C-alpha positions in Angstrom: 105.3 92.0 111.2 109.1 90.3 111.8 110.0 90.6 115.2 112.7 93.8 115.6 115.1 93.7 119.6 113.8 96.0 121.7 117.7 98.0 121.1 117.0 98.4 117.3 115.9 101.6 116.4 113.4 101.7 113.6 112.7 105.4 111.4 114.0 108.5 110.7 114.5 110.0 114.2 115.8 106.0 115.6 112.7 104.8 117.7 113.0 101.0 118.7 109.2 100.0 118.5 109.3 99.3 122.2 109.3 103.4 122.1 106.7 103.2 119.6 104.3 101.1 121.2 105.2 102.9 123.8 104.3 106.5 122.5 100.4 104.7 121.1 99.3 103.2 124.3 100.6 106.5 125.9 98.2 108.5 122.6 94.9 105.7 123.1 95.1 106.3 127.0 93.9 109.3 126.4 97.6 111.6 127.1 98.3 114.1 124.5 99.9 113.1 121.2 102.0 117.0 121.1 102.2 116.0 124.9 104.5 112.5 122.8 105.4 114.3 120.4 107.4 116.5 122.3 109.3 114.2 124.7 110.1 112.2 121.9 112.1 115.7 120.6 112.2 119.5 121.7 112.3 120.0 125.8 112.5 123.6 126.1 112.6 126.9 123.2 115.6 127.6 121.1 117.9 123.6 121.4 116.1 122.7 118.3 115.7 123.6 115.5 114.3 122.8 111.6 115.3 124.3 108.1 113.7 123.8 104.9 113.5 125.3 101.1 110.4 125.5 100.2 110.0 126.7 96.4 107.7 127.9 94.3 107.5 130.1 91.0 106.0 134.4 89.8 103.1 134.6 87.0 106.0 135.2 85.1 107.8 132.0 85.2 110.5 132.9 87.6 111.0 130.6 90.6 112.2 132.0 93.6 112.9 130.5 96.8 112.1 130.7 100.9 115.0 129.4 103.5 113.1 129.0 106.6 113.5 127.7 109.9 111.2 127.0 112.7 112.0 125.8 116.5 110.8 123.0 117.0 109.2 123.0 120.3 107.8 126.0 120.4 106.4 126.0 116.4 107.7 129.7 116.3 108.6 130.2 112.7 112.4 132.5 113.2 112.8 133.4 109.5 111.5 132.9 106.2 114.7 134.7 103.7 112.9 134.7 100.6 115.6 135.5 97.0 115.2 134.3 93.7 119.2 133.0 94.6 120.0 131.4 98.3 123.4 131.2 98.2 125.2 129.5 101.6 126.9 133.1 102.3 123.4 134.2 102.8 122.5 131.2 104.0 125.1 132.1 106.8 124.0 135.5 107.0 120.8 134.8 108.0 121.7 132.0 110.2 124.2 133.9 111.9 121.5 137.4 112.9 119.2 134.8 113.9 121.4 133.6 116.7 123.0 137.1 117.4 119.6 137.7 117.8 118.3 134.1 120.1 121.2 132.5 120.6 122.6 129.4 118.6 120.1 126.1 119.4 121.8 122.4 120.7 121.3 121.2 117.0 119.9 122.2 114.0 117.8 118.9 111.7 118.2 119.5 108.1 117.1 117.1 105.4 119.5 115.5 103.3 119.1 117.6 100.1 122.4 119.8 98.5 121.1 123.1 99.7 123.1 122.5 102.8 126.2 120.7 101.6 127.3 124.9 101.1 131.1 125.3 102.6 130.0 128.4 104.0 127.6 126.6 106.4 130.7 124.3 107.5 130.8 126.8 111.0 
């Protein structure tokens, strides 16, 4: 493997090679993987949420989509919103309702898909 400087991030999360190796050594030493992951992700409930879409087809051939929002620390599903058409306005309204009930997270992780590019999502 090519040498990578210690402060050079690797992968999507931006961890350095040294950080990854340290985490692997801890896992080999008996530290639970879930505990190691939590140290590098959310450290408390309602800090980081993940948001994505899933899609499926009904028996009659029509598609529907489901917006999923999950708390990264507790793994609690905060929102499942299913519809045949999920516009930016619908997504923004659903998120604002979850935020009104739980408070706003520090960050929301989304993929780079076009689904979250709507002007309605700009806040």
